[in-house]
N, C-alpha and C positions, 0 to 999 in steps of 0.2 A: 752463448746463444740466449735469445730472449724466450723465456718460458713463464707462463702464468701458473703460480702454485699457491694453493690455499692450505693452511694448517688448522686442524681442529683440535683444540685443547679442552681438557675437562679439569675443573677445580673440585677436588673432593678431599676430605680429611686434612684440610689446611695446606694442600700442595697441588700444583699444576702438573698434569701429565699429558703428553702428546697422544691423542687418540689416532689420528691418521693424517696423511698428507695427500692432497688431491691435485693432480696436474691437469690442466685443460688440454683437450686434444687439438692437434694442429696448432694454429695460431689464434685460437679463440681466447677470449678473456672472460673469466667467470668471477663474480663477486658474490659473497654470502653475507647476510645480515640476519640477526635474530628477529623472529616475529614478535615474541615476548619472552625474553630471557628468564623471567621469573616464573613463567607458567609452563614451560616445556622446552623441547629441543627442536622445534620447527624453525626452519630458516627459509628466507626468501633467497632465490638464486637468480641473478641476472647474467645472461650470457650474450656475447656478441662477437662477431668476427668480421674480417674484410669482405666476406662474400655472403654472410647470413645476417638477417635482421636481428635486432636486439629482442631477446625473449625473457619473460619472467616466469619462473617456476617455483613450486613449493617442494621442499624436501625436509628430511629429518637429519639433524647434525650427525647422527650415528651412521647414516647411509646417504651421504650427500649426492651420490651419483644416481640414486633412484629418485628421479624428479617427476613431479606432476606438472606438466605444462599448463599455464594459466592464460597468458597473453603473449602476443608477439606483434611487433611492428610489421607492416606489410613489406613484402619484398619490392624494392624499387627497380630491380633489374633481374634478368634471368641469369642465375649463377651456374647453370649447367655448363660443364666443359671448362670451367675456370679453375685455376690452381693458385695457391699462394706460396711463395718461396721467401725464405729469409736469406739475404745476401749480405755481404760486407764491403764497405769502402774503407780504404786505408788513408788516414789523414796524414798531413805533412810530418807529424811527429811519430808516425808509425802506429797510432792507435786504430784498432779495428772498430768501425762504427757500423752497427747493424741497420739494415733497412729492409723493407718488404716490397715485393713485386707481385702484383696480381696480373695474370696473363692467361691466355687460352692454353689448354693442355695440348701437348704434342708439338 
């Protein structure tokens, strides 16, 4: 299955340690980048999905799910009543290839 996952690591005392792993909900894609890695743990968060416009938020690397929304692209269509599904097609050699279908609920 296709899943968006981000891992937050901390470098201290000469070693890296995994702080936390964050998975995006549904089929959204989230990316994180440091605002200023030398000055603190603030991160920019960009999130988008098949049915929601791209949004920019500010968060702290220690609690990346607690986001302060800053900007968002406008919605170009009404996503109410839509759902996104991950399905699979099987290729000639038997490989399962994922694809996504956006459709009305029900």
